[in-house]
Steps between C-alpha positions, in 0.01 A plus 500: 500500500634842405424835663239577229300177520145538632426359848183426693335755727565252784871588502457878526659632818482825692755749371491392135522788252175613341503685163222651292406404150780724363762336717534791745544401861198585714584331826536163661272210602373555853268198511360232269120453529359163414420144608804282426327174594241556219741685264284816505699823442305811598768767467787690656550764761773736371718734699562813295690696769646438842236690699209469251204268524536183287289489181288204405533370142248226398633191325336603171749795487807283568695415184819304477658360816870408483746421776521814727281719270130551436381697200155658514260564211451852645692821440651686794214757521219270631737352757573843652159665531467830676322414824499580868821440693488235772566616850856482644436183703369310198801608290744399773330150534517445121864612496584267785336201320687578180832539677479190716272290274241475781 
């Protein structure tokens, strides 16, 4: 298997690079959402910044998965919507989880 070979969603790990449909980096995998016992992939929670709230991307918007990298079918714009900022405690908790992988 080479670095560009597709892999199953079951091997995605927290911290993998996430890129948009143009190949621009948008963040990293925070959490994989699905039921591995029934092979049902629901989507990904993506960290786009250290203190920001993770963004959910449904499985329908996930494109190619290769070792250490997930490419989305979306462009960067829908992943970074202009919305309210989470409070400081929420941002610190998310940063802690990303830093220490729970």
